[in-house]
KOLLOMI-405673 format. One record per residue (C-alpha): x negated, y, z negated; residue number from 0; residue in three letters. Coordinates in steps of 0.25 Angstrom, whole numbers, plus 5000, padded with zeros to 4 digits. Example, Ala and Ser with C-alpha at 12.3 -4.5 7.8 and 13.67 -1.06 7.14 Angstrom:
BEGIN
<rec east="4951" north="4982" up="4969" n="0" res="ALA"/>
<rec east="4945" north="4996" up="4971" n="1" res="SER"/>
END
This chain:
BEGIN
<rec east="5056" north="5046" up="4896" n="0" res="MET"/>
<rec east="5044" north="5041" up="4904" n="1" res="ALA"/>
<rec east="5049" north="5026" up="4903" n="2" res="HIS"/>
<rec east="5063" north="5030" up="4907" n="3" res="ALA"/>
<rec east="5057" north="5036" up="4920" n="4" res="VAL"/>
<rec east="5051" north="5023" up="4924" n="5" res="ARG"/>
<rec east="5062" north="5013" up="4921" n="6" res="THR"/>
<rec east="5056" north="4999" up="4923" n="7" res="GLY"/>
<rec east="5044" north="5004" up="4930" n="8" res="ALA"/>
<rec east="5034" north="4999" up="4919" n="9" res="ARG"/>
<rec east="5035" north="4991" up="4906" n="10" res="ALA"/>
<rec east="5029" north="4996" up="4893" n="11" res="PRO"/>
<rec east="5015" north="4993" up="4890" n="12" res="ALA"/>
<rec east="5018" north="4983" up="4880" n="13" res="THR"/>
<rec east="5025" north="4973" up="4889" n="14" res="ASP"/>
<rec east="5019" north="4977" up="4902" n="15" res="ARG"/>
<rec east="5011" north="4964" up="4904" n="16" res="PHE"/>
<rec east="5020" north="4954" up="4897" n="17" res="THR"/>
<rec east="5024" north="4941" up="4904" n="18" res="LEU"/>
<rec east="5039" north="4945" up="4904" n="19" res="ALA"/>
<rec east="5036" north="4958" up="4912" n="20" res="ARG"/>
<rec east="5027" north="4950" up="4922" n="21" res="LEU"/>
<rec east="5039" north="4940" up="4924" n="22" res="LEU"/>
<rec east="5049" north="4952" up="4926" n="23" res="ARG"/>
<rec east="5040" north="4960" up="4935" n="24" res="ALA"/>
<rec east="5044" north="4961" up="4950" n="25" res="ARG"/>
<rec east="5030" north="4958" up="4954" n="26" res="GLU"/>
<rec east="5032" north="4944" up="4948" n="27" res="ALA"/>
<rec east="5042" north="4941" up="4959" n="28" res="GLY"/>
<rec east="5032" north="4946" up="4970" n="29" res="VAL"/>
<rec east="5021" north="4938" up="4964" n="30" res="PHE"/>
<rec east="5029" north="4925" up="4964" n="31" res="ILE"/>
<rec east="5033" north="4928" up="4979" n="32" res="ALA"/>
<rec east="5018" north="4930" up="4982" n="33" res="LEU"/>
<rec east="5015" north="4917" up="4975" n="34" res="LEU"/>
<rec east="5025" north="4909" up="4983" n="35" res="VAL"/>
<rec east="5021" north="4915" up="4996" n="36" res="LEU"/>
<rec east="5006" north="4911" up="4993" n="37" res="CYS"/>
<rec east="5010" north="4897" up="4989" n="38" res="LEU"/>
<rec east="5018" north="4895" up="5001" n="39" res="PHE"/>
<rec east="5007" north="4900" up="5010" n="40" res="LEU"/>
<rec east="4997" north="4891" up="5003" n="41" res="SER"/>
<rec east="5004" north="4879" up="5007" n="42" res="PHE"/>
<rec east="5009" north="4884" up="5020" n="43" res="ALA"/>
<rec east="4995" north="4888" up="5025" n="44" res="THR"/>
<rec east="4981" north="4883" up="5024" n="45" res="ASP"/>
<rec east="4974" north="4896" up="5024" n="46" res="GLY"/>
<rec east="4982" north="4905" up="5014" n="47" res="PHE"/>
<rec east="4976" north="4900" up="5001" n="48" res="LEU"/>
<rec east="4962" north="4903" up="5004" n="49" res="THR"/>
<rec east="4952" north="4913" up="4999" n="50" res="SER"/>
<rec east="4949" north="4919" up="5012" n="51" res="LEU"/>
<rec east="4964" north="4921" up="5016" n="52" res="ASN"/>
<rec east="4968" north="4926" up="5002" n="53" res="LEU"/>
<rec east="4957" north="4937" up="5003" n="54" res="LEU"/>
<rec east="4961" north="4940" up="5017" n="55" res="ASN"/>
<rec east="4975" north="4942" up="5012" n="56" res="VAL"/>
<rec east="4970" north="4951" up="5002" n="57" res="GLY"/>
<rec east="4962" north="4959" up="5012" n="58" res="ARG"/>
<rec east="4975" north="4960" up="5021" n="59" res="GLN"/>
<rec east="4984" north="4965" up="5010" n="60" res="ILE"/>
<rec east="4974" north="4975" up="5005" n="61" res="SER"/>
<rec east="4977" north="4987" up="5014" n="62" res="LEU"/>
<rec east="4992" north="4985" up="5012" n="63" res="LEU"/>
<rec east="4990" north="4983" up="4997" n="64" res="GLY"/>
<rec east="4983" north="4996" up="4996" n="65" res="ILE"/>
<rec east="4994" north="5004" up="5003" n="66" res="MET"/>
<rec east="5005" north="4996" up="4995" n="67" res="ALA"/>
<rec east="4999" north="5001" up="4982" n="68" res="VAL"/>
<rec east="5001" north="5015" up="4987" n="69" res="GLY"/>
<rec east="5015" north="5012" up="4991" n="70" res="MET"/>
<rec east="5018" north="5006" up="4978" n="71" res="THR"/>
<rec east="5016" north="5020" up="4972" n="72" res="PHE"/>
<rec east="5025" north="5027" up="4982" n="73" res="VAL"/>
<rec east="5036" north="5017" up="4981" n="74" res="LEU"/>
<rec east="5036" north="5017" up="4966" n="75" res="ILE"/>
<rec east="5037" north="5032" up="4967" n="76" res="ALA"/>
<rec east="5050" north="5030" up="4975" n="77" res="GLY"/>
<rec east="5044" north="5034" up="4989" n="78" res="GLU"/>
<rec east="5039" north="5026" up="5001" n="79" res="VAL"/>
<rec east="5028" north="5029" up="5011" n="80" res="ASP"/>
<rec east="5029" north="5024" up="5025" n="81" res="LEU"/>
<rec east="5017" north="5032" up="5030" n="82" res="SER"/>
<rec east="5006" north="5022" up="5024" n="83" res="VAL"/>
<rec east="5003" north="5015" up="5038" n="84" res="GLY"/>
<rec east="5000" north="5028" up="5044" n="85" res="SER"/>
<rec east="4992" north="5033" up="5033" n="86" res="THR"/>
<rec east="4984" north="5020" up="5033" n="87" res="TYR"/>
<rec east="4981" north="5023" up="5048" n="88" res="ALA"/>
<rec east="4978" north="5038" up="5047" n="89" res="PHE"/>
<rec east="4969" north="5037" up="5035" n="90" res="SER"/>
<rec east="4961" north="5025" up="5040" n="91" res="GLY"/>
<rec east="4959" north="5031" up="5054" n="92" res="LEU"/>
<rec east="4955" north="5045" up="5049" n="93" res="SER"/>
<rec east="4945" north="5038" up="5040" n="94" res="THR"/>
<rec east="4940" north="5030" up="5051" n="95" res="GLY"/>
<rec east="4938" north="5042" up="5060" n="96" res="MET"/>
<rec east="4930" north="5049" up="5050" n="97" res="LEU"/>
<rec east="4921" north="5037" up="5048" n="98" res="ILE"/>
<rec east="4919" north="5037" up="5064" n="99" res="ILE"/>
<rec east="4916" north="5052" up="5063" n="100" res="ALA"/>
<rec east="4904" north="5049" up="5054" n="101" res="GLY"/>
<rec east="4910" north="5052" up="5040" n="102" res="TRP"/>
<rec east="4905" north="5045" up="5028" n="103" res="ALA"/>
<rec east="4915" north="5034" up="5022" n="104" res="LEU"/>
<rec east="4920" north="5041" up="5010" n="105" res="LEU"/>
<rec east="4924" north="5054" up="5016" n="106" res="PRO"/>
<rec east="4931" north="5047" up="5027" n="107" res="ALA"/>
<rec east="4939" north="5038" up="5017" n="108" res="ILE"/>
<rec east="4942" north="5050" up="5009" n="109" res="CYS"/>
<rec east="4948" north="5057" up="5021" n="110" res="VAL"/>
<rec east="4956" north="5045" up="5024" n="111" res="GLY"/>
<rec east="4961" north="5044" up="5010" n="112" res="LEU"/>
<rec east="4964" north="5059" up="5011" n="113" res="ALA"/>
<rec east="4973" north="5057" up="5023" n="114" res="THR"/>
<rec east="4981" north="5047" up="5014" n="115" res="GLY"/>
<rec east="4982" north="5058" up="5003" n="116" res="VAL"/>
<rec east="4988" north="5068" up="5013" n="117" res="VAL"/>
<rec east="4998" north="5058" up="5019" n="118" res="ILE"/>
<rec east="5002" north="5054" up="5006" n="119" res="GLY"/>
<rec east="5004" north="5068" up="5001" n="120" res="LEU"/>
<rec east="5012" north="5072" up="5013" n="121" res="ILE"/>
<rec east="5021" north="5060" up="5011" n="122" res="ASN"/>
<rec east="5023" north="5063" up="4996" n="123" res="GLY"/>
<rec east="5026" north="5078" up="4998" n="124" res="VAL"/>
<rec east="5036" north="5075" up="5009" n="125" res="LEU"/>
<rec east="5043" north="5065" up="5000" n="126" res="SER"/>
<rec east="5043" north="5074" up="4988" n="127" res="THR"/>
<rec east="5043" north="5089" up="4990" n="128" res="TYR"/>
<rec east="5048" north="5087" up="5005" n="129" res="GLY"/>
<rec east="5059" north="5078" up="5000" n="130" res="ARG"/>
<rec east="5058" north="5068" up="5011" n="131" res="LEU"/>
<rec east="5061" north="5054" up="5009" n="132" res="PRO"/>
<rec east="5048" north="5047" up="5008" n="133" res="SER"/>
<rec east="5053" north="5037" up="5018" n="134" res="LEU"/>
<rec east="5054" north="5048" up="5028" n="135" res="ILE"/>
<rec east="5042" north="5056" up="5024" n="136" res="ALA"/>
<rec east="5033" north="5045" up="5025" n="137" res="THR"/>
<rec east="5039" north="5039" up="5038" n="138" res="LEU"/>
<rec east="5036" north="5053" up="5044" n="139" res="GLY"/>
<rec east="5022" north="5053" up="5039" n="140" res="MET"/>
<rec east="5020" north="5039" up="5045" n="141" res="LEU"/>
<rec east="5022" north="5044" up="5059" n="142" res="SER"/>
<rec east="5014" north="5057" up="5056" n="143" res="ILE"/>
<rec east="5002" north="5050" up="5050" n="144" res="VAL"/>
<rec east="5002" north="5040" up="5061" n="145" res="ARG"/>
<rec east="5003" north="5051" up="5072" n="146" res="GLY"/>
<rec east="4992" north="5059" up="5065" n="147" res="ALA"/>
<rec east="4983" north="5046" up="5065" n="148" res="ALA"/>
<rec east="4986" north="5045" up="5080" n="149" res="LEU"/>
<rec east="4982" north="5059" up="5082" n="150" res="ILE"/>
<rec east="4969" north="5058" up="5074" n="151" res="LEU"/>
<rec east="4964" north="5046" up="5082" n="152" res="THR"/>
<rec east="4971" north="5050" up="5095" n="153" res="ASN"/>
<rec east="4977" north="5037" up="5095" n="154" res="GLY"/>
<rec east="4964" north="5030" up="5096" n="155" res="GLN"/>
<rec east="4958" north="5018" up="5088" n="156" res="PRO"/>
<rec east="4948" north="5022" up="5077" n="157" res="VAL"/>
<rec east="4937" north="5012" up="5076" n="158" res="THR"/>
<rec east="4927" north="5014" up="5064" n="159" res="VAL"/>
<rec east="4913" north="5008" up="5069" n="160" res="ASN"/>
<rec east="4899" north="5013" up="5071" n="161" res="ALA"/>
<rec east="4901" north="5015" up="5086" n="162" res="ARG"/>
<rec east="4912" north="5026" up="5083" n="163" res="ASN"/>
<rec east="4903" north="5033" up="5073" n="164" res="GLY"/>
<rec east="4905" north="5027" up="5060" n="165" res="ALA"/>
<rec east="4892" north="5028" up="5051" n="166" res="LEU"/>
<rec east="4887" north="5013" up="5049" n="167" res="PRO"/>
<rec east="4887" north="5014" up="5034" n="168" res="ASP"/>
<rec east="4901" north="5021" up="5033" n="169" res="VAL"/>
<rec east="4906" north="5010" up="5043" n="170" res="LEU"/>
<rec east="4900" north="4999" up="5034" n="171" res="GLN"/>
<rec east="4906" north="5004" up="5021" n="172" res="ALA"/>
<rec east="4920" north="5007" up="5028" n="173" res="PHE"/>
<rec east="4920" north="4993" up="5034" n="174" res="SER"/>
<rec east="4917" north="4987" up="5021" n="175" res="PHE"/>
<rec east="4929" north="4994" up="5015" n="176" res="MET"/>
<rec east="4938" north="4986" up="5024" n="177" res="GLY"/>
<rec east="4931" north="4974" up="5028" n="178" res="GLN"/>
<rec east="4921" north="4971" up="5017" n="179" res="GLY"/>
<rec east="4922" north="4961" up="5005" n="180" res="TYR"/>
<rec east="4919" north="4963" up="4990" n="181" res="LEU"/>
<rec east="4910" north="4952" up="4986" n="182" res="PHE"/>
<rec east="4911" north="4947" up="5001" n="183" res="THR"/>
<rec east="4924" north="4941" up="4997" n="184" res="ILE"/>
<rec east="4935" north="4951" up="4993" n="185" res="ILE"/>
<rec east="4939" north="4960" up="5005" n="186" res="PRO"/>
<rec east="4937" north="4975" up="5001" n="187" res="MET"/>
<rec east="4951" north="4979" up="5006" n="188" res="GLN"/>
<rec east="4956" north="4969" up="4995" n="189" res="LEU"/>
<rec east="4947" north="4976" up="4985" n="190" res="VAL"/>
<rec east="4952" north="4990" up="4988" n="191" res="PHE"/>
<rec east="4967" north="4984" up="4986" n="192" res="LEU"/>
<rec east="4963" north="4979" up="4973" n="193" res="VAL"/>
<rec east="4957" north="4992" up="4968" n="194" res="ILE"/>
<rec east="4969" north="5000" up="4974" n="195" res="VAL"/>
<rec east="4979" north="4991" up="4967" n="196" res="ALA"/>
<rec east="4972" north="4991" up="4953" n="197" res="VAL"/>
<rec east="4971" north="5006" up="4953" n="198" res="LEU"/>
<rec east="4985" north="5008" up="4958" n="199" res="ALA"/>
<rec east="4990" north="4998" up="4947" n="200" res="TRP"/>
<rec east="4983" north="5006" up="4936" n="201" res="LEU"/>
<rec east="4989" north="5019" up="4941" n="202" res="VAL"/>
<rec east="5003" north="5014" up="4943" n="203" res="LEU"/>
<rec east="5003" north="5006" up="4930" n="204" res="SER"/>
<rec east="4995" north="5015" up="4920" n="205" res="PHE"/>
<rec east="4995" north="5029" up="4925" n="206" res="SER"/>
<rec east="5004" north="5041" up="4924" n="207" res="ASN"/>
<rec east="5005" north="5042" up="4939" n="208" res="PHE"/>
<rec east="5010" north="5028" up="4939" n="209" res="GLY"/>
<rec east="5020" north="5031" up="4929" n="210" res="PHE"/>
<rec east="5025" north="5043" up="4937" n="211" res="ARG"/>
<rec east="5026" north="5035" up="4950" n="212" res="VAL"/>
<rec east="5035" north="5025" up="4943" n="213" res="TYR"/>
<rec east="5043" north="5036" up="4936" n="214" res="ALA"/>
<rec east="5045" north="5044" up="4949" n="215" res="VAL"/>
<rec east="5050" north="5031" up="4957" n="216" res="GLY"/>
<rec east="5059" north="5027" up="4945" n="217" res="GLY"/>
<rec east="5066" north="5040" up="4944" n="218" res="SER"/>
<rec east="5061" north="5053" up="4950" n="219" res="ALA"/>
<rec east="5071" north="5061" up="4942" n="220" res="LYS"/>
<rec east="5067" north="5055" up="4929" n="221" res="ALA"/>
<rec east="5052" north="5057" up="4933" n="222" res="ALA"/>
<rec east="5054" north="5072" up="4935" n="223" res="ARG"/>
<rec east="5062" north="5073" up="4922" n="224" res="VAL"/>
<rec east="5050" north="5066" up="4915" n="225" res="SER"/>
<rec east="5040" north="5077" up="4921" n="226" res="GLY"/>
<rec east="5034" north="5068" up="4932" n="227" res="ILE"/>
<rec east="5032" north="5076" up="4945" n="228" res="SER"/>
<rec east="5039" north="5066" up="4955" n="229" res="VAL"/>
<rec east="5034" north="5073" up="4968" n="230" res="ASN"/>
<rec east="5019" north="5072" up="4963" n="231" res="LYS"/>
<rec east="5020" north="5058" up="4960" n="232" res="VAL"/>
<rec east="5027" north="5054" up="4973" n="233" res="LYS"/>
<rec east="5017" north="5062" up="4981" n="234" res="ILE"/>
<rec east="5005" north="5055" up="4973" n="235" res="SER"/>
<rec east="5011" north="5042" up="4976" n="236" res="ALA"/>
<rec east="5011" north="5045" up="4991" n="237" res="PHE"/>
<rec east="4997" north="5050" up="4991" n="238" res="ILE"/>
<rec east="4993" north="5037" up="4984" n="239" res="LEU"/>
<rec east="5000" north="5030" up="4995" n="240" res="MET"/>
<rec east="4993" north="5038" up="5006" n="241" res="GLY"/>
<rec east="4979" north="5036" up="5000" n="242" res="VAL"/>
<rec east="4981" north="5021" up="4999" n="243" res="LEU"/>
<rec east="4986" north="5020" up="5013" n="244" res="ALA"/>
<rec east="4974" north="5028" up="5018" n="245" res="ALA"/>
<rec east="4965" north="5019" up="5010" n="246" res="PHE"/>
<rec east="4971" north="5007" up="5016" n="247" res="ALA"/>
<rec east="4970" north="5013" up="5030" n="248" res="GLY"/>
<rec east="4955" north="5016" up="5028" n="249" res="ILE"/>
<rec east="4953" north="5002" up="5023" n="250" res="LEU"/>
<rec east="4961" north="4996" up="5035" n="251" res="GLY"/>
<rec east="4952" north="5004" up="5045" n="252" res="LEU"/>
<rec east="4939" north="4999" up="5037" n="253" res="ALA"/>
<rec east="4944" north="4985" up="5039" n="254" res="PHE"/>
<rec east="4948" north="4986" up="5054" n="255" res="LEU"/>
<rec east="4940" north="4998" up="5059" n="256" res="PRO"/>
<rec east="4948" north="5001" up="5071" n="257" res="SER"/>
<rec east="4962" north="5007" up="5069" n="258" res="SER"/>
<rec east="4972" north="5015" up="5078" n="259" res="GLN"/>
<rec east="4982" north="5025" up="5073" n="260" res="ALA"/>
<rec east="4994" north="5020" up="5080" n="261" res="GLY"/>
<rec east="4993" north="5006" up="5074" n="262" res="ARG"/>
<rec east="4986" north="5006" up="5061" n="263" res="THR"/>
<rec east="4995" north="5004" up="5049" n="264" res="GLY"/>
<rec east="5008" north="5003" up="5057" n="265" res="LEU"/>
<rec east="5019" north="4997" up="5049" n="266" res="GLY"/>
<rec east="5010" north="4996" up="5037" n="267" res="LEU"/>
<rec east="5019" north="5004" up="5028" n="268" res="GLU"/>
<rec east="5030" north="4993" up="5029" n="269" res="LEU"/>
<rec east="5020" north="4982" up="5023" n="270" res="ASP"/>
<rec east="5016" north="4992" up="5012" n="271" res="VAL"/>
<rec east="5030" north="4995" up="5008" n="272" res="ILE"/>
<rec east="5034" north="4980" up="5009" n="273" res="ALA"/>
<rec east="5022" north="4976" up="5001" n="274" res="ALA"/>
<rec east="5025" north="4986" up="4990" n="275" res="THR"/>
<rec east="5040" north="4983" up="4989" n="276" res="ILE"/>
<rec east="5038" north="4968" up="4989" n="277" res="VAL"/>
<rec east="5029" north="4971" up="4977" n="278" res="GLY"/>
<rec east="5040" north="4977" up="4970" n="279" res="GLY"/>
<rec east="5040" north="4992" up="4973" n="280" res="ALA"/>
<rec east="5054" north="4998" up="4974" n="281" res="SER"/>
<rec east="5058" north="5007" up="4985" n="282" res="LEU"/>
<rec east="5066" north="5014" up="4975" n="283" res="SER"/>
<rec east="5054" north="5018" up="4967" n="284" res="GLY"/>
<rec east="5049" north="5015" up="4953" n="285" res="GLY"/>
<rec east="5045" north="5001" up="4955" n="286" res="GLU"/>
<rec east="5033" north="4994" up="4959" n="287" res="GLY"/>
<rec east="5019" north="4990" up="4954" n="288" res="THR"/>
<rec east="5005" north="4988" up="4961" n="289" res="ILE"/>
<rec east="5005" north="4973" up="4957" n="290" res="LEU"/>
<rec east="5018" north="4971" up="4964" n="291" res="GLY"/>
<rec east="5013" north="4979" up="4976" n="292" res="THR"/>
<rec east="5001" north="4970" up="4977" n="293" res="ILE"/>
<rec east="5009" north="4958" up="4976" n="294" res="LEU"/>
<rec east="5018" north="4963" up="4987" n="295" res="GLY"/>
<rec east="5006" north="4966" up="4996" n="296" res="VAL"/>
<rec east="5001" north="4952" up="4994" n="297" res="LEU"/>
<rec east="5015" north="4946" up="4998" n="298" res="ILE"/>
<rec east="5014" north="4954" up="5011" n="299" res="ILE"/>
<rec east="5000" north="4950" up="5013" n="300" res="GLY"/>
<rec east="5001" north="4935" up="5010" n="301" res="VAL"/>
<rec east="5014" north="4934" up="5018" n="302" res="MET"/>
<rec east="5007" north="4940" up="5030" n="303" res="ARG"/>
<rec east="4995" north="4931" up="5028" n="304" res="ASN"/>
<rec east="5003" north="4919" up="5026" n="305" res="GLY"/>
<rec east="5012" north="4922" up="5039" n="306" res="LEU"/>
<rec east="4999" north="4923" up="5047" n="307" res="VAL"/>
<rec east="4994" north="4910" up="5041" n="308" res="LEU"/>
<rec east="5007" north="4903" up="5044" n="309" res="LEU"/>
<rec east="5006" north="4908" up="5059" n="310" res="GLY"/>
<rec east="5018" north="4917" up="5058" n="311" res="VAL"/>
<rec east="5020" north="4927" up="5069" n="312" res="SER"/>
<rec east="5016" north="4941" up="5066" n="313" res="PRO"/>
<rec east="5030" north="4945" up="5070" n="314" res="PHE"/>
<rec east="5036" north="4936" up="5060" n="315" res="VAL"/>
<rec east="5027" north="4941" up="5050" n="316" res="GLN"/>
<rec east="5032" north="4956" up="5052" n="317" res="GLU"/>
<rec east="5046" north="4950" up="5051" n="318" res="LEU"/>
<rec east="5043" north="4943" up="5038" n="319" res="MET"/>
<rec east="5036" north="4956" up="5032" n="320" res="ILE"/>
<rec east="5049" north="4964" up="5036" n="321" res="GLY"/>
<rec east="5058" north="4954" up="5028" n="322" res="LEU"/>
<rec east="5049" north="4955" up="5016" n="323" res="VAL"/>
<rec east="5051" north="4970" up="5016" n="324" res="ILE"/>
<rec east="5066" north="4969" up="5017" n="325" res="ILE"/>
<rec east="5067" north="4958" up="5006" n="326" res="ILE"/>
<rec east="5058" north="4966" up="4997" n="327" res="ALA"/>
<rec east="5066" north="4979" up="4999" n="328" res="VAL"/>
<rec east="5079" north="4971" up="4997" n="329" res="GLY"/>
<rec east="5074" north="4965" up="4984" n="330" res="ILE"/>
<rec east="5069" north="4979" up="4980" n="331" res="ASP"/>
<rec east="5083" north="4985" up="4983" n="332" res="LYS"/>
<rec east="5091" north="4974" up="4977" n="333" res="TRP"/>
<rec east="5083" north="4974" up="4964" n="334" res="SER"/>
<rec east="5084" north="4989" up="4963" n="335" res="THR"/>
<rec east="5099" north="4988" up="4964" n="336" res="ARG"/>
<rec east="5100" north="4977" up="4954" n="337" res="ARG"/>
<rec east="5092" north="4985" up="4944" n="338" res="ALA"/>
<rec east="5101" north="4997" up="4946" n="339" res="GLY"/>
END
C-alpha cells in the first residue's frame, strides 16, 4: 500500500542509482540545460569561467538555495508558500535588533528562527485546519508579516554595528556567518547551503517524514487511508520552510548589516518558486528532489551572473527570469497532462 501511495516518487533501492534511472531522471534535463548555459557563457564572456567568479556565483545563490530547499518540501506536499520574502525580512530584522540590544549571538539567532517557526505554523494551520488554499493563506501572511516588520522597526533601517550597541565579539561572529570564508576561500554562505542541502536530501530520501511528504503530495486521500496524518505533514513542511527562510534572512543581514523592512526580501518568493520548479518540483505535488532544486537554483544564479557579465540591462534580466518562470510552469503542466 505504501508504494501505491507514492506512485513514481521514488524507485526501489535495487535500481535507485542505476545509469538508466539517471538518464530518465528529470534532473538530467536540468543538468544539461545548466551545462549548455555554462558553456555558452564561457565562450561569450572572459570572466565567467574563473574560480573567483564561480565562487561568487556560489555565494550569490546560497540564500536563494536555502529557501528553495524549504520550498521543495512545501511543493512536494502539494502546497505553496508566498510569504518567504516577508519571513526572510522579519526574522533577519528581529535578530539584528536583538544583537543591537546587547543579546548574545546564539539566543538572538534562536529567536529569529523561532519567528520562522511561528510564521510557518500559522501558514500550515490556515492551509490545513483552516481549509484556506495555501496560495491565499500565504499571500495574506506575506502582507501581515511585512506589516509586522514595519511596525517592529517603525519603518527605519536596522544597522548592526558596534556604534548601535552590538557587542564586539558578537558582531565579529555574526559578520563571519555572512561575510567570512572557510579556509579563506569558500564563502560561509555557500558552506551553510551545502550543509542544509545535504541534511534535506537525507531527510527527503531516507526518512519516514520524507516518505510521508511524497505520499501526501501524490495523493492526500490515499495517504489518509494508509494512516498518514496529512495535516501534520503539511504543517511540518510549512514550518521547515519558515525556519529556512528565517535562517536565510539572518545570513542576509550578516552579509549586508543594514536592512529595511519595506525593501528587504521583496519579490524573493518568485525567485524561490521559480528555482524550485525549474529544478523539477511540480505545482501539483508529489514530485521534486533536492538535487533538482539545487540545479534549478544554479540555473537562476548562473543566468543572472551571465547577464551581468554580458552587460544586459537589469530590466531585461527581470524580463528573462519571468520568461523562465512561465516556461518552467508550462513544461510542468504539459508533462503532468501528458502523464495523465
